[in-house]
C-alpha positions as CSV (number, residue, x, y, z in Angstrom):
1,M,-89.1,5.6,65.2
2,I,-91.0,2.6,64.3
3,L,-89.7,-1.0,65.8
4,I,-91.0,-3.8,63.9
5,L,-90.1,-6.7,66.0
6,I,-89.4,-10.4,65.3
7,P,-92.7,-12.2,64.2
8,D,-94.3,-14.1,67.2
9,T,-92.4,-12.4,69.9
10,R,-94.2,-13.6,73.6
11,P,-95.0,-10.7,75.8
12,D,-94.1,-13.0,78.3
13,S,-90.5,-13.7,77.3
14,P,-88.1,-12.5,78.8
15,E,-85.8,-10.9,75.7
16,Y,-89.7,-8.5,75.6
17,K,-89.4,-7.4,79.1
18,Q,-85.7,-6.7,78.6
19,L,-86.9,-4.6,75.5
20,L,-88.8,-2.6,77.0
21,A,-86.9,-1.8,80.4
22,H,-84.7,-0.3,78.0
23,L,-87.2,1.8,76.0
24,A,-88.7,3.1,79.4
25,N,-85.3,4.3,80.8
26,L,-84.6,6.4,77.3
27,P,-85.2,10.6,77.8
28,G,-87.9,12.0,76.8
29,I,-89.2,9.0,74.9
30,S,-92.2,7.2,75.4
31,S,-93.3,3.8,73.7
32,R,-97.0,2.7,72.1
33,V,-97.1,-1.2,71.5
34,H,-99.4,-2.4,68.5
35,T,-100.1,-5.8,68.3
36,E,-101.9,-7.5,65.0
37,V,-102.8,-11.3,65.3
38,G,-102.9,-12.8,62.0
39,I,-104.0,-16.1,60.8
40,E,-100.2,-17.5,61.2
41,H,-98.3,-15.0,63.0
42,T,-98.5,-12.3,65.7
43,L,-96.6,-8.9,64.5
44,T,-95.7,-6.5,67.0
45,E,-94.4,-2.6,66.3
46,V,-93.5,-0.2,69.4
47,Y,-93.3,2.8,68.5
48,L,-91.2,5.7,70.0
49,I,-92.7,9.1,70.3
50,G,-90.3,11.9,71.3
51,N,-87.3,13.5,70.2
52,T,-85.8,10.3,68.3
53,K,-83.4,12.4,66.0
54,A,-80.8,11.2,68.2
55,L,-81.0,7.4,69.0
56,S,-78.8,5.5,66.5
57,I,-80.7,2.8,64.4
58,E,-77.9,0.5,64.4
59,E,-78.5,0.6,68.6
60,I,-82.2,0.2,68.6
61,G,-81.5,-2.8,65.7
62,S,-79.1,-5.1,68.3
63,L,-81.8,-4.6,71.1
64,P,-83.5,-7.9,72.1
65,C,-86.6,-9.2,69.9
66,V,-86.0,-6.2,67.1
67,E,-86.3,-7.1,63.3
68,R,-85.3,-4.0,62.2
69,V,-86.0,-0.3,62.9
70,V,-87.8,2.7,60.9
71,R,-87.1,6.4,61.6
72,V,-90.3,7.9,60.8
73,S,-89.7,10.6,57.8
74,E,-93.1,12.3,57.8
75,E,-95.9,14.1,59.5
76,Y,-98.1,10.5,59.1
77,R,-96.0,8.7,61.7
78,V,-97.9,4.9,61.4
79,L,-99.5,5.4,58.0
80,G,-97.1,7.2,56.6
81,R,-94.0,5.8,53.6
82,H,-91.1,6.4,55.3
83,K,-87.6,6.0,53.7
84,N,-86.3,2.8,53.7
85,D,-89.7,1.7,54.8
86,D,-90.4,-1.9,53.8
87,R,-93.6,-2.9,55.8
88,P,-96.5,-4.1,53.9
89,A,-98.9,-2.2,52.6
90,N,-101.5,-4.0,52.5
91,F,-104.1,-6.2,55.1
92,D,-106.5,-9.4,55.0
93,Y,-110.1,-9.3,56.1
94,N,-112.5,-11.9,56.1
95,G,-110.6,-13.5,52.9
96,V,-110.6,-10.2,51.3
97,R,-107.2,-8.9,50.6
98,F,-106.8,-4.7,50.4
99,G,-103.4,-3.2,49.2
100,Q,-102.0,-0.8,47.1
101,D,-102.0,-3.8,44.5
102,T,-105.3,-4.7,44.6
103,L,-108.6,-3.9,43.4
104,N,-111.8,-4.1,45.0
105,V,-115.7,-3.4,43.9
106,F,-118.1,-1.8,46.6
107,A,-121.6,-1.6,44.3
108,G,-124.3,-1.0,46.5
109,L,-127.2,1.0,47.9
110,C,-126.1,4.2,49.3
111,A,-129.2,3.7,51.8
112,V,-130.9,0.6,52.5
113,D,-134.6,1.5,51.9
114,T,-136.7,-2.1,51.7
115,L,-135.3,-5.8,52.0
116,E,-136.3,-6.3,48.5
117,H,-133.8,-3.9,47.0
118,V,-131.2,-5.3,49.2
119,E,-131.8,-8.9,48.2
120,M,-132.0,-7.7,44.2
121,M,-128.7,-6.0,44.4
122,M,-126.8,-8.8,46.2
123,K,-128.2,-11.4,44.4
124,A,-127.0,-9.6,40.9
125,L,-123.6,-8.7,42.6
126,S,-122.7,-12.9,43.4
127,E,-123.9,-13.6,39.8
128,H,-121.3,-11.7,38.7
129,G,-118.4,-12.6,40.9
130,Q,-118.1,-9.8,43.5
131,V,-118.1,-10.5,46.9
132,C,-117.9,-6.8,48.1
133,T,-121.2,-4.2,48.6
134,R,-121.6,-1.1,50.4
135,M,-125.2,-0.5,51.9
136,G,-125.8,2.8,53.9
137,A,-127.8,2.0,57.2
138,Y,-127.2,5.7,58.8
139,K,-127.1,8.4,56.7
140,P,-126.1,12.3,57.8
141,R,-128.0,14.5,55.8
142,T,-127.9,17.8,55.7
143,S,-131.5,18.7,55.4
144,P,-132.8,17.3,59.3
145,Y,-136.0,16.5,57.4
146,S,-134.4,14.8,54.8
147,F,-134.2,10.8,55.2
148,Q,-131.4,9.8,58.2
149,G,-131.7,5.8,57.1
150,H,-133.2,2.8,58.7
151,G,-130.2,2.8,60.9
152,R,-129.9,-0.5,63.5
153,S,-133.5,-2.0,62.5
154,C,-132.3,-3.0,58.9
155,L,-128.7,-4.4,60.3
156,P,-129.7,-7.9,60.8
157,Y,-131.4,-8.6,57.1
158,V,-128.7,-6.9,55.6
159,F,-126.5,-9.2,56.7
160,D,-128.5,-12.0,56.4
161,I,-129.3,-11.7,52.4
162,A,-124.9,-11.0,52.9
163,G,-124.3,-14.6,54.2
164,K,-126.9,-15.8,51.7
165,Y,-125.0,-14.1,48.9
166,G,-121.9,-14.4,49.7
167,I,-120.9,-10.9,50.4
168,K,-118.2,-10.9,52.6
169,V,-117.4,-7.2,53.0
170,I,-119.8,-4.5,53.1
171,A,-118.9,-0.7,53.8
172,M,-121.1,1.1,56.0
173,E,-120.6,4.6,57.0
174,I,-121.2,5.5,60.7
175,T,-122.3,9.1,62.7
176,H,-121.8,7.8,66.1
177,E,-119.7,5.8,68.2
178,S,-123.0,3.6,69.1
179,H,-123.0,2.2,65.8
180,L,-120.4,-0.2,66.5
181,E,-122.3,-2.3,69.1
182,E,-125.2,-1.9,67.2
183,I,-123.2,-3.8,64.1
184,H,-121.2,-5.8,66.3
185,D,-125.0,-7.1,68.1
186,A,-126.4,-7.6,64.7
187,L,-123.9,-9.6,63.2
188,F,-123.4,-12.0,66.3
189,Q,-127.5,-12.5,66.2
190,T,-127.1,-13.5,62.5
191,G,-124.0,-15.8,62.8
192,N,-120.9,-13.2,61.7
193,S,-122.5,-14.1,58.1
194,T,-120.5,-11.0,56.6
195,G,-117.8,-8.8,57.5
196,V,-118.0,-5.1,57.8
197,M,-116.1,-2.4,56.7
198,L,-116.6,1.2,58.8
199,Q,-117.1,4.1,56.9
200,I,-116.3,8.0,58.1
201,G,-117.6,9.6,55.6
202,T,-116.2,13.4,55.1
203,R,-118.5,15.3,57.5
204,N,-116.9,13.7,60.3
205,T,-113.2,13.5,59.1
206,Q,-112.5,15.7,61.7
207,N,-115.1,14.3,64.4
208,F,-111.9,13.5,66.0
209,E,-113.7,11.9,68.9
210,L,-115.5,9.8,67.1
211,L,-111.7,9.0,65.3
212,K,-110.3,7.9,68.4
213,N,-113.2,5.6,69.3
214,V,-113.3,4.1,65.7
215,G,-109.1,3.6,66.1
216,R,-109.2,2.1,69.4
217,Q,-111.6,-0.8,67.9
218,Q,-109.7,-3.7,65.8
219,D,-112.4,-5.7,64.5
220,F,-113.4,-3.7,61.9
221,P,-111.3,-2.0,58.8
222,V,-112.1,1.7,58.2
223,L,-113.0,3.6,55.1
224,I,-112.0,7.6,55.7
225,K,-113.2,9.9,53.3
226,R,-111.3,12.8,52.4
227,G,-113.1,15.8,53.7
228,F,-115.4,18.9,53.4
229,G,-113.3,21.9,52.3
230,I,-110.0,20.6,53.9
231,T,-106.4,20.0,52.4
232,L,-105.3,16.6,51.8
233,D,-102.8,16.9,55.0
234,E,-105.9,17.6,56.8
235,S,-107.6,14.8,55.8
236,L,-104.4,12.6,56.1
237,N,-104.0,13.2,59.3
238,A,-108.0,12.2,60.3
239,A,-106.5,9.1,58.7
240,E,-103.8,9.6,61.2
241,Y,-105.9,9.6,64.4
242,L,-107.1,6.1,64.0
243,A,-103.9,4.2,63.6
244,S,-102.1,6.3,66.5
245,E,-105.4,4.4,68.4
246,G,-104.2,1.4,66.8
247,N,-106.0,0.5,63.9
248,H,-103.8,0.2,60.9
249,K,-106.5,-1.0,58.5
250,V,-106.9,2.0,57.4
251,I,-108.2,3.0,53.5
252,F,-108.3,6.3,52.6
253,G,-111.2,7.3,50.3
254,L,-111.4,10.1,47.5
255,R,-114.9,11.0,46.8
256,G,-114.8,14.7,45.3
257,M,-114.2,18.2,46.6
258,K,-116.8,20.6,47.5
259,T,-116.4,23.5,45.3
260,N,-119.0,25.1,42.4
261,M,-115.9,24.7,40.0
262,G,-116.9,21.0,39.5
263,D,-120.3,22.3,38.1
264,P,-122.1,20.8,36.6
265,H,-120.7,17.7,38.3
266,R,-121.4,17.4,42.6
267,N,-117.9,18.0,42.8
268,F,-114.6,18.7,41.7
269,V,-113.1,15.5,41.0
270,D,-109.6,15.2,42.2
271,F,-108.7,11.4,41.5
272,A,-105.4,13.2,40.4
273,H,-104.7,12.6,44.1
274,V,-104.6,8.6,44.0
275,P,-100.8,8.2,42.9
276,V,-100.4,11.2,45.8
277,V,-101.7,9.6,48.4
278,K,-100.2,6.1,47.5
279,R,-96.5,8.3,47.5
280,L,-97.2,9.9,51.1
281,T,-99.0,6.3,52.7
282,R,-98.9,3.3,52.7
283,M,-102.8,3.2,52.5
284,P,-104.8,1.3,49.6
285,V,-106.9,4.7,47.9
286,C,-110.6,4.0,47.0
287,I,-112.5,6.3,44.2
288,D,-116.2,7.2,44.8
289,P,-117.2,8.6,41.4
290,S,-120.8,8.2,42.5
291,H,-120.8,11.2,44.9
292,S,-118.0,13.1,42.8
293,V,-119.9,13.1,39.5
294,G,-123.7,13.0,41.7
295,I,-125.8,12.7,38.4
296,R,-126.3,10.2,35.6
297,A,-125.3,11.9,32.7
298,Q,-123.2,10.2,29.7
299,S,-121.1,12.1,27.3
300,P,-121.7,12.3,23.1
301,D,-119.7,9.0,23.0
302,D,-122.3,6.9,24.8
303,I,-120.4,6.1,28.6
304,P,-121.6,7.7,31.4
305,D,-119.8,10.7,33.5
306,I,-119.3,8.3,35.9
307,M,-118.2,5.9,34.3
308,H,-115.4,8.0,33.0
309,V,-113.8,9.3,35.8
310,T,-114.0,5.6,37.3
311,A,-111.5,4.6,34.6
312,Q,-109.5,7.8,35.2
313,G,-109.4,6.7,39.4
314,I,-108.3,3.3,38.4
315,I,-105.5,4.7,35.6
316,A,-104.5,6.4,38.1
317,G,-103.9,3.2,40.3
318,A,-106.7,3.2,42.7
319,N,-107.7,0.1,44.2
320,M,-110.8,0.3,45.6
321,V,-114.2,1.4,44.0
322,L,-117.5,2.8,46.1
323,V,-120.0,3.0,43.3
324,D,-123.7,3.6,43.4
325,F,-126.5,1.0,42.2
326,H,-130.6,1.0,42.6
327,P,-132.5,-1.7,41.1
328,V,-135.2,1.3,40.6
329,P,-133.1,4.8,40.8
330,N,-136.2,6.9,40.9
331,K,-137.1,5.3,44.2
332,A,-134.3,5.4,45.5
333,L,-134.8,6.7,48.8
334,V,-130.8,8.9,48.2
335,D,-129.2,10.3,45.7
336,G,-131.2,8.5,43.0
337,P,-129.8,10.7,40.2
338,Q,-126.4,9.2,40.7
339,A,-127.5,5.5,40.7
340,M,-126.6,3.2,38.1
341,L,-129.1,0.7,37.7
342,I,-128.6,-3.2,38.1
343,K,-128.5,-4.0,34.8
344,E,-125.8,-1.7,33.6
345,L,-123.6,-3.9,36.5
346,P,-121.1,-6.2,34.0
347,Y,-121.2,-3.3,31.7
348,F,-119.3,-1.3,34.5
349,L,-117.5,-4.1,35.9
350,E,-115.9,-4.6,31.6
351,D,-115.1,-1.2,31.6
352,I,-113.5,-1.3,34.9
353,Q,-110.9,-4.1,33.9
354,I,-110.0,-2.7,31.2
355,A,-108.9,0.5,32.6
356,R,-107.1,-2.1,35.2
357,E,-105.0,-3.6,32.6
358,A,-104.6,0.2,31.1
359,Y,-102.7,0.6,34.5
360,Q,-101.2,-2.3,34.8
361,Q,-99.9,-1.8,31.4
362,R,-98.7,0.8,32.4
363,A,-96.9,0.4,35.8
364,A,-95.0,-2.6,33.6
365,L,-94.0,0.1,31.1
366,A,-92.7,2.2,34.1
367,K,-91.0,-0.5,35.4
368,R,-89.0,-1.2,31.9
369,Y,-87.9,2.1,31.8
370,Q,-86.4,2.4,35.5
371,Q,-84.3,-0.5,34.4
372,V,-82.6,1.5,31.3
């Protein structure tokens, strides 16, 4: 059961203390408080953990400070979409809104290689009105001999260049809790010139200690990708680890399933699960066409496979696109064969807009028929 308190409820108020005292006396029930400080309001939610079936919604809803009560009906207690649950399915970070009704494109380098390539990429993004990008500093690789990323050494110039070109959010994978401090330090050194969305890659989706540590911090939102060879339910529970520790700013990423049944693509594209995740949870949904397809192939209609599957995900309602671009793909240190060219960026963005408009038309059509 989730108690949504009246906005701006003060923890030192007599009513709040009375509420917590009452909850502490409920047999077999423990409570966890989550507070989020917004630009205009402070929002507080109290999670009741235990056998709450016997609790009356009306009685709990009449307690001091309580605005409304949500009875948890799904396994994903914090991130789940529950019956009569009208909590928002969006959040704001560094001036950018992320939600189940928005669309943000994160085009950029899968792995940072040179300062020059970073600047070329961000300059192109800025020229085409984009404020988000992806930049890989820490790269977990299958082979111990492959390039593992420049790590902390590249962070200052990546963040400086982002500030120069007005990039507000950088999606950046981390593989260890120490990377949190390195990112914090580099942002401080560069005057907090940009923002970072932490990325949990597919290899770390079930690294539960990492998930707990990332969930305990609330400075950065988190993109968590579907895990290798595990079910959708298992991956959604991994996202719940983040939220259960306090970080509700979570985006779920679909990046294809590892199986040879997807050949000749790198992975089996799973973008049909976009509406499923949105139905089961309140998380925005990201698609990663680059790692799903994995090659720069195109069909007889001259449309690259990566753009075909991107359109499929967007027309299904995706809210974020994480895609690889590179100034010189044959010189990329990671995943060059799947990177799109910078000169293809305006083409890619226009194609996305066509698919987005098609989705919006389909959604409007569905609403009309619901009213019949």
